[in-house]
C-alpha positions as CSV (number, residue, x, y, z in Angstrom):
1,M,-16.0,-66.0,-10.8
2,K,-15.6,-62.2,-11.2
3,F,-13.4,-60.5,-8.7
4,T,-14.9,-57.6,-6.7
5,D,-13.8,-56.1,-3.4
6,T,-16.8,-57.8,-1.8
7,S,-16.0,-61.2,-3.3
8,I,-12.3,-60.9,-2.3
9,K,-13.1,-60.0,1.3
10,A,-15.5,-63.0,1.5
11,L,-12.6,-65.4,0.7
12,K,-11.7,-67.0,4.1
13,A,-8.5,-68.7,5.2
14,K,-8.4,-72.5,5.2
15,S,-6.0,-75.1,6.7
16,E,-4.1,-75.1,3.3
17,R,-3.7,-72.3,0.9
18,Y,-5.9,-72.2,-2.2
19,E,-6.4,-70.3,-5.4
20,R,-9.3,-68.7,-7.2
21,W,-9.3,-67.6,-10.9
22,E,-11.5,-65.3,-12.9
23,D,-13.5,-67.2,-15.5
24,N,-12.3,-65.2,-18.6
25,G,-9.3,-67.5,-19.3
26,R,-6.8,-64.6,-19.1
27,G,-4.9,-66.0,-16.1
28,F,-5.8,-63.4,-13.5
29,G,-6.2,-65.0,-10.0
30,L,-5.9,-64.8,-6.3
31,R,-4.0,-67.0,-3.8
32,V,-5.3,-67.2,-0.2
33,G,-2.8,-68.4,2.3
34,S,-3.5,-70.3,5.5
35,T,-3.0,-67.0,7.4
36,G,-5.5,-65.2,5.3
37,R,-2.9,-63.4,3.2
38,K,-4.3,-62.7,-0.3
39,T,-2.0,-62.3,-3.3
40,F,-2.9,-61.4,-6.8
41,L,-1.5,-63.8,-9.4
42,F,-0.9,-64.0,-13.2
43,M,-0.7,-67.5,-14.6
44,Y,0.7,-67.8,-18.2
45,R,2.7,-70.1,-20.4
46,V,6.2,-69.5,-22.0
47,N,7.5,-72.0,-24.5
48,G,4.9,-74.5,-23.3
49,V,5.8,-74.1,-19.6
50,S,3.3,-72.9,-17.1
51,R,4.4,-70.0,-14.9
52,R,3.0,-68.0,-12.1
53,M,3.8,-64.4,-11.3
54,S,2.9,-62.6,-8.1
55,I,1.4,-59.2,-8.7
56,G,0.9,-57.9,-5.2
57,T,-0.8,-58.4,-1.8
58,Y,-4.4,-57.3,-1.2
59,P,-5.4,-54.7,0.0
60,A,-2.0,-52.9,-0.2
61,V,-2.4,-53.5,-3.9
62,T,-6.0,-52.6,-4.8
63,L,-8.1,-54.7,-7.3
64,S,-7.8,-51.8,-9.8
65,E,-4.0,-51.6,-9.5
66,A,-3.8,-55.4,-9.8
67,R,-5.8,-55.4,-13.0
68,K,-3.6,-52.7,-14.5
69,A,-0.5,-54.7,-13.6
70,H,-2.1,-57.9,-15.1
71,A,-2.8,-56.0,-18.3
72,A,0.8,-54.7,-18.5
73,A,2.1,-58.2,-17.9
74,R,0.0,-59.6,-20.7
75,L,1.3,-56.9,-23.0
76,E,4.9,-57.9,-22.2
77,L,4.0,-61.5,-22.9
78,D,2.4,-60.5,-26.3
79,R,5.7,-58.8,-27.1
80,G,7.7,-61.9,-26.4
81,T,9.0,-61.0,-23.0
82,D,8.6,-63.2,-19.9
83,P,7.0,-60.7,-17.5
84,G,7.7,-62.8,-14.4
85,R,11.5,-63.0,-15.2
86,K,11.6,-59.3,-15.9
87,L,10.0,-58.6,-12.5
88,V,12.5,-60.9,-10.8
89,E,15.4,-59.2,-12.5
90,K,14.0,-55.8,-11.6
91,K,13.7,-56.7,-7.9
92,K,17.1,-58.3,-7.9
93,G,18.6,-55.1,-9.3
94,E,16.9,-53.0,-6.7
95,R,18.1,-55.4,-3.9
96,D,21.6,-55.0,-5.3
97,A,21.3,-51.3,-5.2
98,S,21.4,-51.4,-1.4
99,T,25.2,-50.8,-1.7
100,V,26.8,-47.8,-3.3
101,K,28.3,-50.0,-6.0
102,G,25.0,-51.6,-6.7
103,L,23.2,-48.2,-6.8
104,I,25.8,-47.0,-9.3
105,D,25.2,-50.1,-11.5
106,V,21.4,-49.6,-11.4
107,Y,21.6,-45.9,-12.0
108,I,23.8,-46.4,-15.1
109,E,21.6,-49.2,-16.5
110,L,18.1,-47.9,-15.8
111,Y,18.6,-44.1,-15.9
112,A,21.9,-42.9,-17.5
113,K,22.1,-45.2,-20.5
114,P,18.5,-44.7,-21.6
115,K,18.5,-40.9,-21.0
116,K,22.0,-39.6,-21.5
117,R,24.4,-39.9,-24.4
118,S,27.1,-38.8,-22.0
119,W,26.5,-41.8,-19.6
120,H,30.1,-42.9,-20.2
121,G,31.2,-39.7,-18.5
122,D,28.9,-40.4,-15.5
123,L,30.3,-43.9,-15.1
124,R,33.9,-42.6,-15.4
125,M,33.3,-39.9,-12.8
126,L,31.6,-42.3,-10.3
127,N,34.3,-44.9,-10.6
128,K,37.1,-42.3,-10.1
129,D,35.7,-40.0,-7.5
130,V,32.9,-41.8,-5.6
131,L,33.4,-45.6,-5.6
132,P,36.9,-45.7,-4.1
133,R,35.6,-43.8,-1.0
134,W,32.2,-45.3,-0.7
135,K,32.4,-48.8,-2.2
136,N,32.0,-50.6,1.2
137,L,29.1,-48.4,2.3
138,K,25.4,-49.0,2.0
139,A,23.6,-46.4,-0.1
140,S,21.2,-45.8,2.8
141,D,24.0,-45.0,5.2
142,I,25.4,-42.1,3.1
143,T,24.8,-38.8,4.9
144,K,25.0,-35.2,4.0
145,R,28.3,-35.0,5.9
146,D,29.7,-37.9,3.8
147,V,28.8,-36.0,0.6
148,V,30.5,-32.8,1.9
149,K,33.7,-34.6,2.9
150,L,33.9,-36.3,-0.5
151,L,33.6,-33.0,-2.3
152,D,36.1,-31.3,0.0
153,R,38.7,-34.0,-1.0
154,I,38.1,-33.2,-4.7
155,V,38.5,-29.5,-4.1
156,A,41.6,-30.1,-2.0
157,R,43.4,-31.6,-5.0
158,G,42.7,-28.5,-7.0
159,S,39.6,-29.7,-8.9
160,G,36.9,-27.4,-7.7
161,V,34.9,-27.5,-11.0
162,M,35.0,-31.3,-11.0
163,A,33.7,-31.2,-7.4
164,N,30.6,-29.3,-8.6
165,R,30.1,-31.8,-11.4
166,V,30.3,-34.7,-9.0
167,L,27.8,-33.1,-6.7
168,R,25.3,-32.6,-9.6
169,L,25.8,-36.2,-10.6
170,L,25.3,-37.5,-7.1
171,R,22.2,-35.4,-6.7
172,T,20.7,-36.9,-9.9
173,M,21.6,-40.5,-8.8
174,F,20.1,-40.2,-5.4
175,T,17.0,-38.5,-6.7
176,F,16.6,-41.5,-9.1
177,A,17.0,-43.8,-6.1
178,V,14.3,-42.0,-4.1
179,S,12.0,-42.1,-7.1
180,R,12.4,-45.9,-7.4
181,G,11.8,-46.5,-3.7
182,I,15.4,-47.7,-3.3
183,L,16.1,-44.9,-0.7
184,D,13.9,-42.7,1.4
185,S,15.9,-39.5,1.2
186,N,18.5,-37.7,-0.9
187,P,21.7,-36.8,1.1
188,C,22.6,-34.2,-1.4
189,V,19.6,-32.0,-0.7
190,N,20.7,-28.5,0.3
191,V,24.4,-29.2,-0.4
192,A,25.8,-26.1,-2.1
193,D,28.3,-26.2,-4.9
194,P,31.7,-26.5,-3.2
195,S,33.4,-24.2,-5.8
196,E,32.4,-21.0,-7.5
197,E,32.5,-21.3,-11.3
198,T,33.2,-18.5,-13.7
199,P,31.7,-19.0,-17.2
200,R,34.3,-19.3,-19.9
201,E,34.6,-16.3,-22.1
202,R,37.6,-17.3,-24.1
203,I,37.3,-15.9,-27.6
204,L,40.1,-16.4,-30.1
205,N,41.3,-13.3,-31.9
206,V,42.1,-13.2,-35.6
207,D,45.8,-13.9,-35.0
208,E,45.1,-16.9,-32.8
209,I,42.6,-18.3,-35.4
210,K,45.3,-18.1,-38.0
211,K,47.9,-19.7,-35.8
212,I,45.6,-22.5,-34.9
213,W,44.6,-23.3,-38.5
214,F,48.2,-23.4,-39.8
215,G,49.6,-24.8,-36.5
216,M,47.6,-27.9,-37.1
217,G,50.0,-28.9,-39.8
218,E,52.9,-29.2,-37.3
219,A,50.8,-30.4,-34.3
220,K,51.1,-33.9,-33.0
221,M,47.7,-35.4,-33.8
222,S,46.1,-37.8,-36.3
223,E,45.0,-36.5,-39.7
224,G,41.4,-37.3,-38.8
225,T,41.6,-35.2,-35.7
226,R,43.1,-32.4,-37.6
227,Q,40.3,-32.4,-40.2
228,A,37.7,-32.7,-37.4
229,L,39.1,-29.5,-35.8
230,K,39.0,-27.7,-39.1
231,L,35.3,-28.7,-39.6
232,L,34.5,-27.5,-36.1
233,L,36.0,-24.1,-37.0
234,L,34.1,-24.0,-40.3
235,T,30.7,-25.0,-39.0
236,G,30.6,-24.0,-35.3
237,Q,28.9,-27.3,-34.4
238,R,29.5,-29.2,-31.2
239,N,32.6,-31.3,-30.7
240,G,30.6,-34.5,-30.1
241,E,28.4,-34.0,-33.2
242,I,31.5,-33.7,-35.4
243,A,33.4,-36.6,-33.7
244,G,30.5,-39.0,-34.2
245,A,29.4,-37.9,-37.7
246,E,28.4,-40.6,-40.2
247,W,28.6,-40.4,-44.0
248,K,24.9,-41.1,-44.3
249,E,24.2,-37.7,-42.7
250,F,25.8,-35.8,-45.5
251,D,24.6,-34.7,-48.9
252,L,27.8,-33.3,-50.4
253,S,26.2,-32.6,-53.8
254,R,23.6,-30.3,-52.2
255,K,26.0,-29.1,-49.5
256,W,23.9,-30.1,-46.4
257,W,24.7,-32.1,-43.3
258,T,21.6,-33.3,-41.4
259,I,22.5,-34.3,-37.8
260,P,19.8,-36.7,-36.5
261,G,18.0,-35.8,-33.3
262,A,19.5,-38.9,-31.6
263,R,22.8,-37.1,-31.7
264,T,21.9,-33.5,-31.0
265,K,21.6,-31.9,-27.5
266,N,18.0,-30.8,-28.0
267,K,16.9,-34.1,-29.6
268,K,15.9,-32.5,-32.8
269,D,17.3,-33.0,-36.3
270,H,19.6,-30.2,-37.3
271,R,20.6,-29.1,-40.8
272,V,24.0,-27.5,-41.3
273,F,25.0,-25.8,-44.6
274,L,28.4,-26.9,-45.9
275,T,30.4,-24.0,-47.3
276,Q,33.1,-24.6,-50.0
277,M,35.9,-25.0,-47.5
278,A,33.8,-27.4,-45.4
279,T,33.0,-29.5,-48.4
280,E,36.7,-29.7,-49.4
281,I,37.6,-30.8,-45.9
282,L,34.9,-33.5,-46.1
283,K,36.1,-34.7,-49.5
284,E,39.6,-35.1,-48.0
285,A,38.1,-37.0,-45.0
286,K,36.2,-39.3,-47.4
287,K,39.5,-40.4,-48.9
288,L,41.1,-40.9,-45.5
289,A,38.1,-42.8,-44.1
290,G,38.8,-45.7,-46.4
291,G,35.2,-46.9,-46.7
292,S,34.3,-46.5,-43.0
293,N,30.8,-45.4,-42.1
294,W,32.3,-42.8,-39.8
295,V,33.6,-39.5,-41.2
296,F,36.4,-39.6,-38.7
297,P,37.1,-43.2,-37.8
298,S,39.6,-44.2,-35.1
299,T,39.2,-47.9,-36.0
300,K,37.0,-49.7,-38.5
301,D,34.0,-49.9,-36.2
302,Q,34.5,-46.8,-34.0
303,H,34.7,-43.0,-34.5
304,I,37.2,-40.7,-32.8
305,T,35.9,-39.4,-29.4
306,T,35.3,-35.9,-28.1
307,R,38.0,-36.7,-25.5
308,S,40.6,-37.5,-28.2
309,I,39.9,-34.1,-29.9
310,S,40.1,-32.2,-26.6
311,R,43.3,-34.1,-25.6
312,A,44.9,-33.3,-29.0
313,V,44.2,-29.6,-28.5
314,R,45.4,-29.7,-24.9
315,N,48.6,-31.6,-25.7
316,N,49.5,-29.2,-28.5
317,S,48.7,-26.0,-26.6
318,E,50.5,-26.6,-23.4
319,T,54.3,-26.6,-22.7
320,R,55.7,-29.9,-21.4
321,P,57.3,-29.6,-17.9
322,K,61.1,-29.8,-17.9
323,N,61.2,-33.0,-15.9
324,Q,58.7,-34.8,-18.2
325,P,60.1,-37.3,-20.7
326,K,60.2,-36.0,-24.3
327,H,58.0,-38.8,-25.6
328,T,55.1,-38.0,-23.4
329,P,52.4,-35.3,-23.9
330,P,52.0,-32.4,-23.8
331,Y,54.0,-32.0,-26.9
332,G,54.5,-28.2,-26.6
333,D,52.6,-25.1,-27.8
334,F,52.4,-25.8,-31.5
335,F,49.5,-23.4,-31.7
336,N,51.4,-20.7,-29.9
337,V,48.1,-19.2,-28.5
338,G,48.1,-20.4,-24.9
339,Y,45.4,-22.6,-23.4
340,F,42.1,-23.1,-25.2
341,V,39.5,-25.8,-25.6
342,P,37.4,-26.9,-28.6
343,H,34.3,-25.2,-27.3
344,D,36.1,-21.9,-27.4
345,I,36.2,-22.3,-31.2
346,R,32.4,-22.6,-31.3
347,R,32.1,-19.5,-29.1
348,T,34.5,-17.6,-31.4
349,V,32.5,-18.6,-34.6
350,A,29.3,-17.3,-33.0
351,T,30.9,-14.1,-31.9
352,I,32.5,-13.2,-35.2
353,M,29.2,-13.9,-37.0
354,A,27.5,-11.5,-34.6
355,E,30.2,-8.9,-35.2
356,S,29.8,-9.4,-38.9
357,G,26.1,-8.4,-38.8
358,V,24.4,-11.8,-38.6
359,D,21.2,-11.7,-36.6
360,E,21.5,-13.3,-33.2
361,F,18.4,-15.5,-33.8
362,H,19.9,-16.9,-37.0
363,I,23.2,-17.6,-35.1
364,S,21.2,-19.6,-32.6
365,K,19.8,-21.6,-35.5
366,V,23.3,-22.3,-36.8
367,L,24.3,-23.5,-33.3
368,N,21.0,-25.5,-32.9
369,H,20.1,-23.7,-29.6
370,T,16.6,-24.5,-28.4
371,S,14.1,-21.7,-29.0
372,Q,12.5,-20.2,-25.9
373,G,8.8,-19.8,-25.5
374,I,5.8,-21.8,-26.8
375,T,5.9,-20.3,-30.3
376,G,9.4,-21.5,-31.0
377,K,9.0,-24.9,-29.2
378,V,5.5,-25.9,-30.5
379,Y,4.3,-23.9,-33.5
380,N,7.3,-22.6,-35.5
381,R,8.5,-25.5,-37.8
382,H,10.5,-23.3,-40.2
383,H,14.0,-24.7,-40.5
384,Y,15.7,-21.4,-41.5
385,D,17.9,-23.1,-44.1
386,A,18.4,-20.0,-46.2
387,E,19.3,-17.9,-43.1
388,K,21.7,-20.6,-41.8
389,Q,23.4,-20.8,-45.3
390,Q,23.8,-17.0,-45.4
391,A,25.3,-16.9,-41.9
392,L,27.8,-19.7,-42.6
393,E,28.8,-18.1,-45.9
394,T,29.4,-14.8,-44.1
395,W,31.6,-16.6,-41.6
396,E,33.5,-18.4,-44.3
397,R,34.3,-15.0,-46.0
398,K,35.6,-13.7,-42.7
399,L,37.7,-16.8,-42.1
400,K,39.2,-16.6,-45.6
401,G,40.1,-13.0,-44.9
402,I,41.8,-14.1,-41.7
403,L,43.7,-17.0,-43.1
404,F,44.6,-15.8,-46.6
405,N,44.5,-12.1,-46.2
406,E,41.8,-11.8,-48.8
407,K,40.1,-8.4,-49.2
408,S,37.5,-8.6,-46.5
409,K,36.9,-6.6,-43.4
410,V,38.2,-8.6,-40.5
411,V,37.0,-8.1,-37.0
412,N,39.9,-8.0,-34.5
413,L,38.4,-9.5,-31.4
414,K,40.0,-9.4,-28.0
415,R,40.2,-12.5,-25.9
């Protein structure tokens, strides 16, 4: 038998349900219930056991759609996956997503983990700011007013920027739920950011750079964190790219570091020239790493985290309140420069390179910013290695002048 819309419509209900199968031996069939309900089936075997998988009900699922689903299921089977079990798990996950807790779990597993290297941050934010308030609610019961009230509480504790972050995360999660058919609408639509944000413009001046570099020697932090901060200052790369660096990415003899696309923000491999000072820091790190695959290991199997680097900076650049025990962070202003964050170092590197005459386009290549326009995104495959080397060598000369008072014109930047 060959299924067509005409042949399917001709199948009539009987006192007991029955099944019909196409004659090609590929397990594509149709079950007709005693009420006349017609359901597409896929019959297959896994480990010698016969199984049936429901594809969908005709005519809500068309014959063409059923054939495509059947082909996809056969492909899963050929790859060693039980398509029926996978479908059951998917449906179970979407049923579990009826609660806010379930929706968070499904969002993290099916969206955040596959798409975001920062999914840990999403989970941490949801567990801290969302779940305690909404854990007993159904996801479909969340209203725009609920969202606004939640954000207002976060703002009230003095965390306006965090409230903005939570809103953006909730908007993404509910958009995901709508796209999966879990929810019919997104309660975050037309909810404005609860707090106005001012872009950070902190640029370290030459005195601050010197104080930070030499202040690391007295600061309370691990030696690995100290070296990571120095490498950040020498290369201008992102905090996370430095924290998660592996030795296999480095060619110290040729003085190049290739960050794989799996670890870069724009998903593209990025080559970083290693100046003399950067190479010396890495050689010291090699000795300290003790055979670890990580350049800056925290344990044998893990690298230091971006949070640990940020925490080390914060704890050593803030003064401990008088009523706080001496053994608890913050440790005091060992840097003696006031508050700053690791990303301010990256901004400072870029600014001094620009002030030193490095072309803005080549600075963007050092920083691995995505090129705008179709030419940069599609056609231009030049890696600008020579230009990046020149830019970083220019920056190192300036840095040596700042740190060691070498004869070099030093740009005195304001904050």
